[in-house]
C-alpha positions as CSV (number, residue, x, y, z in Angstrom):
1,M,27.1,17.0,-7.0
2,T,26.1,20.5,-8.2
3,Q,25.1,19.1,-11.6
4,L,23.0,16.4,-9.9
5,S,21.3,18.9,-7.6
6,L,20.5,21.3,-10.5
7,L,19.2,18.6,-12.8
8,T,17.1,17.1,-10.0
9,K,15.5,20.5,-9.1
10,R,14.9,21.1,-12.8
11,N,13.1,17.7,-13.1
12,I,11.0,18.3,-10.0
13,K,9.9,21.8,-11.3
14,M,9.0,20.3,-14.7
15,F,6.7,17.8,-13.0
16,F,5.0,20.4,-10.8
17,K,4.7,22.7,-13.8
18,D,2.1,20.3,-15.2
19,K,-0.5,21.0,-12.4
20,V,-3.1,18.8,-14.0
21,M,-0.8,15.8,-13.9
22,F,0.2,16.6,-10.3
23,F,-3.3,17.0,-8.9
24,T,-4.6,14.0,-10.9
25,S,-1.8,11.9,-9.3
26,L,-2.5,13.4,-5.9
27,I,-6.2,12.5,-5.9
28,T,-5.7,9.1,-7.4
29,P,-5.1,7.4,-4.0
30,A,-8.3,8.9,-2.6
31,I,-10.3,7.7,-5.6
32,L,-8.7,4.2,-5.3
33,L,-9.5,4.1,-1.6
34,V,-13.2,4.9,-2.3
35,L,-13.4,2.3,-5.0
36,Y,-11.7,-0.3,-2.8
37,A,-14.0,0.4,0.1
38,T,-17.0,0.4,-2.2
39,F,-16.3,-2.8,-4.2
40,L,-13.6,-4.8,-2.4
41,A,-14.6,-4.4,1.2
42,R,-17.7,-6.5,0.9
43,V,-15.7,-9.3,-0.9
44,F,-12.9,-9.2,1.8
45,K,-15.5,-9.2,4.6
46,D,-17.4,-12.2,3.1
47,S,-14.1,-14.0,2.8
48,F,-13.2,-13.5,6.5
49,V,-16.7,-14.6,7.6
50,S,-16.5,-17.7,5.4
51,Q,-13.1,-18.6,6.9
52,F,-14.2,-18.2,10.4
53,S,-17.5,-20.0,9.8
54,E,-15.6,-23.1,8.7
55,F,-14.3,-23.4,12.2
56,N,-17.5,-22.3,13.9
57,F,-15.8,-19.2,15.2
58,A,-17.2,-15.7,15.2
59,V,-15.6,-12.3,15.7
60,S,-17.0,-8.9,16.6
61,N,-17.8,-6.3,13.9
62,K,-15.0,-4.1,15.2
63,T,-12.4,-6.8,14.7
64,L,-13.8,-7.8,11.4
65,N,-13.7,-4.2,10.2
66,S,-10.1,-3.8,11.3
67,L,-9.1,-6.9,9.4
68,V,-11.0,-5.8,6.2
69,G,-9.5,-2.3,6.6
70,G,-6.0,-3.6,7.0
71,Q,-6.4,-5.7,3.9
72,L,-7.8,-2.8,1.9
73,V,-5.0,-0.4,3.0
74,S,-2.3,-2.9,2.3
75,S,-3.8,-3.5,-1.2
76,L,-4.0,0.3,-1.8
77,L,-0.4,0.9,-0.8
78,S,0.9,-2.1,-2.8
79,V,-0.6,-0.8,-6.0
80,T,-0.4,3.0,-5.5
81,T,3.3,3.1,-4.8
82,I,4.1,1.3,-8.1
83,T,1.5,2.8,-10.5
84,V,2.2,6.3,-9.3
85,A,5.9,5.8,-9.9
86,F,5.1,5.1,-13.6
87,C,3.1,8.3,-13.8
88,S,5.7,10.6,-12.1
89,N,8.6,9.1,-14.0
90,T,7.6,10.2,-17.5
91,L,9.7,13.3,-17.8
92,M,12.7,11.3,-19.1
93,V,10.5,10.0,-22.0
94,Q,9.1,13.4,-22.6
95,D,12.6,14.9,-22.8
96,K,13.4,12.3,-25.5
97,A,10.1,12.9,-27.4
98,N,10.7,16.7,-27.6
99,S,14.4,16.4,-28.1
100,T,15.3,18.2,-24.9
101,I,17.6,15.3,-24.0
102,K,19.9,16.2,-27.0
103,D,20.4,19.7,-25.5
104,I,21.2,18.2,-22.1
105,S,23.5,15.6,-23.6
106,V,25.8,18.1,-25.3
107,S,26.6,19.7,-22.0
108,P,29.4,18.2,-19.8
109,V,27.0,16.0,-17.8
110,K,27.8,12.3,-17.2
111,P,25.0,10.0,-18.4
112,S,24.9,8.4,-14.9
113,I,24.3,11.8,-13.3
114,L,21.5,12.5,-15.7
115,A,19.9,9.1,-15.1
116,L,20.2,9.6,-11.3
117,S,18.6,13.1,-11.5
118,Y,15.5,11.6,-13.2
119,F,15.4,8.9,-10.5
120,I,15.7,11.1,-7.5
121,A,13.1,13.6,-8.8
122,S,10.7,10.8,-9.5
123,V,11.3,9.3,-6.0
124,F,10.6,12.7,-4.4
125,V,7.3,13.2,-6.3
126,T,6.2,9.6,-5.8
127,L,6.9,9.8,-2.1
128,I,4.6,12.8,-1.7
129,I,1.7,11.0,-3.4
130,S,2.4,7.7,-1.7
131,F,2.5,9.2,1.8
132,T,-0.8,10.9,0.9
133,A,-2.2,7.4,0.2
134,L,-0.7,6.1,3.5
135,F,-2.2,8.9,5.6
136,L,-5.6,8.4,3.8
137,G,-5.4,4.7,4.6
138,L,-4.5,5.3,8.2
139,G,-7.4,7.7,8.5
140,Y,-9.7,5.1,7.0
141,L,-8.6,2.6,9.6
142,A,-9.2,5.1,12.4
143,I,-12.8,5.4,11.2
144,V,-13.7,1.7,10.5
145,G,-11.6,0.0,13.2
146,W,-8.1,0.8,14.3
147,G,-6.0,-2.3,15.1
148,L,-2.4,-1.2,14.5
149,S,0.5,-0.7,16.9
150,F,3.0,2.2,16.8
151,L,5.6,-0.2,15.4
152,D,3.1,-1.3,12.6
153,V,2.7,2.3,11.5
154,V,6.5,2.8,11.5
155,M,7.0,-0.3,9.4
156,L,4.3,0.7,7.0
157,I,6.2,4.0,6.4
158,V,9.4,2.0,5.8
159,D,7.5,-0.3,3.4
160,T,6.2,2.7,1.5
161,I,9.6,4.2,1.1
162,L,11.1,0.9,-0.1
163,A,8.1,0.4,-2.5
164,V,8.6,3.9,-4.0
165,L,12.3,3.2,-4.6
166,F,11.4,-0.1,-6.3
167,G,8.6,1.3,-8.4
168,T,10.8,4.2,-9.5
169,A,13.7,1.9,-10.4
170,L,11.4,-0.5,-12.3
171,S,9.7,2.3,-14.2
172,S,13.1,3.9,-15.0
173,V,14.3,0.7,-16.6
174,I,11.1,0.3,-18.7
175,H,10.9,4.0,-19.6
176,S,14.5,4.0,-20.8
177,F,13.3,2.1,-23.8
178,L,10.4,4.4,-24.6
179,S,10.5,7.5,-26.7
180,S,6.9,8.8,-27.3
181,Q,3.9,9.9,-25.3
182,G,1.8,7.1,-26.9
183,Q,4.2,4.5,-25.5
184,I,4.0,6.1,-22.1
185,S,0.2,5.9,-22.1
186,A,0.3,2.2,-23.3
187,V,2.7,1.1,-20.6
188,G,0.8,3.1,-17.9
189,T,-2.4,1.4,-18.9
190,I,-0.9,-2.0,-18.8
191,V,0.7,-1.5,-15.4
192,S,-2.5,0.1,-13.9
193,A,-4.7,-2.7,-15.2
194,G,-2.5,-5.7,-14.5
195,Y,-0.1,-5.0,-11.6
196,G,-2.7,-5.3,-8.8
197,F,-3.5,-8.9,-9.9
198,I,0.0,-10.2,-10.3
199,C,1.2,-8.8,-7.0
200,G,-1.8,-10.3,-5.1
201,A,-3.4,-7.0,-4.1
202,Y,-6.8,-7.8,-5.5
203,M,-6.9,-11.5,-5.1
204,P,-4.8,-13.6,-2.6
205,I,-2.1,-15.6,-4.2
206,A,-3.6,-18.7,-2.6
207,S,-6.7,-18.3,-4.8
208,F,-4.6,-18.8,-8.0
209,S,-3.7,-22.1,-9.5
210,S,-0.7,-23.9,-8.3
211,F,1.2,-23.1,-11.6
212,L,0.5,-19.4,-11.3
213,Q,1.4,-19.3,-7.7
214,K,4.9,-20.7,-8.5
215,I,5.3,-18.0,-11.2
216,I,4.1,-15.2,-9.0
217,M,6.6,-16.2,-6.3
218,F,9.4,-15.2,-8.6
219,L,8.0,-11.6,-8.9
220,P,9.4,-8.9,-6.5
221,G,5.9,-7.3,-6.2
222,T,4.7,-10.4,-4.4
223,Y,7.1,-9.8,-1.5
224,L,6.1,-6.1,-1.4
225,T,2.4,-7.1,-0.9
226,N,3.6,-9.6,1.7
227,L,5.3,-6.9,3.8
228,F,2.3,-4.6,3.6
229,R,0.0,-7.4,4.6
230,I,2.2,-8.4,7.6
231,H,2.4,-4.9,9.0
232,A,-1.3,-4.1,8.4
233,L,-2.8,-7.3,9.6
234,N,-0.5,-9.2,12.0
235,T,-1.5,-7.1,15.1
236,P,-5.3,-7.2,14.4
237,I,-5.1,-11.0,14.0
238,S,-3.1,-11.4,17.2
239,N,-5.6,-9.3,19.1
240,I,-8.5,-11.7,18.2
241,E,-9.5,-13.4,21.5
242,N,-9.8,-17.2,21.7
243,L,-8.7,-17.7,18.1
244,P,-8.6,-21.5,17.5
245,P,-4.9,-22.5,16.8
246,E,-6.1,-24.4,13.6
247,V,-7.5,-21.2,12.1
248,L,-4.3,-19.1,12.3
249,P,-2.2,-20.9,9.6
250,S,-5.0,-21.0,7.0
251,L,-5.9,-17.4,7.8
252,K,-2.3,-16.1,7.3
253,Q,-1.9,-18.1,4.1
254,G,-5.2,-16.9,2.8
255,L,-4.2,-13.3,3.4
256,D,-0.6,-13.7,1.9
257,I,0.8,-12.9,5.3
258,E,2.7,-16.2,5.2
259,L,4.1,-17.1,1.8
260,K,5.5,-20.4,0.8
261,F,8.2,-20.7,-1.9
262,F,8.2,-24.4,-3.0
263,N,6.9,-25.5,0.4
264,T,9.4,-23.3,2.2
265,T,7.9,-20.6,4.4
266,V,9.3,-17.1,3.5
267,S,10.1,-15.0,6.6
268,P,9.4,-11.3,6.8
269,L,13.2,-10.7,6.8
270,A,13.6,-12.8,3.6
271,S,10.8,-10.8,1.9
272,F,12.6,-7.5,2.9
273,I,15.9,-8.7,1.6
274,I,14.5,-10.0,-1.7
275,F,12.6,-6.8,-2.3
276,A,15.6,-4.6,-1.4
277,C,17.9,-6.6,-3.6
278,S,15.4,-6.3,-6.5
279,T,15.4,-2.5,-6.0
280,L,19.2,-2.3,-6.2
281,L,19.2,-4.6,-9.2
282,F,16.8,-2.5,-11.2
283,L,18.5,0.8,-10.2
284,G,21.9,-0.5,-11.3
285,L,20.3,-1.9,-14.5
286,Y,18.8,1.5,-15.2
287,I,22.0,3.4,-14.8
288,L,23.9,0.8,-16.9
289,I,21.3,1.0,-19.8
290,T,21.3,4.8,-19.8
291,T,25.1,5.0,-19.8
292,L,25.4,2.5,-22.7
293,K,22.6,4.2,-24.7
294,N,24.3,7.6,-24.3
295,K,27.7,6.2,-25.4
296,K,26.1,4.6,-28.4
297,S,24.4,7.8,-29.4
298,K,27.6,9.8,-29.1
């Protein structure tokens, strides 16, 4: 336990030592929120208006803003928690690039302990940045139109923690195969550019073709977005007065609140279990890969 604690503290200090990296990661959620509010808010708002217009139903601007805000915040959290994990979890690759890992490996430290120290340090840093994104999102909702209950806020916090664990585990598995700064940059660019689309943060899954929808339903990130959508939008939707019953199913499916896996509705509990199991799977895979690679090198 002492070795794990010392290595974790060392990894956290190394991340904060690069102040440019830390502050860049810290302001990224604020930049994304501004960009989302500037470019995506209008698209989301027009989508809501179009859906309600099909049933000759109108909602107040306050309700509309709470729906748009909830969709924006859930999109922000779905993307930020994963992409930031890839940025904060680069120390393990940097240690390999500058050969620091060789100095650590000759010491009596188990490979599993070393792997876990990188993971815990990355989780700690990513949580700081992700909670910053969450608080910025809640502040944005308070300005444009608050529609959440206390339980919704608690569940968004739980979703954020789970998402950080998943993002760190996933990035740890991928980074375990990297060994240079150039490879880190390439992977980071791909994840930043593509993850938001495949997880349904930018475009609802229902807007994809039937073939792509089936593929996306096998990706864990889909269920993360589903959880954020549920806890950011369910209460605002339920607070809409005189909402026609025929509007609700199409509205929930269009917002990815209600997912269907081969015509079977996925419950919130099922999404949580799928995502939690995926996190444990990637964490176990990361420790296994690291252990095997260290044994091979020795």
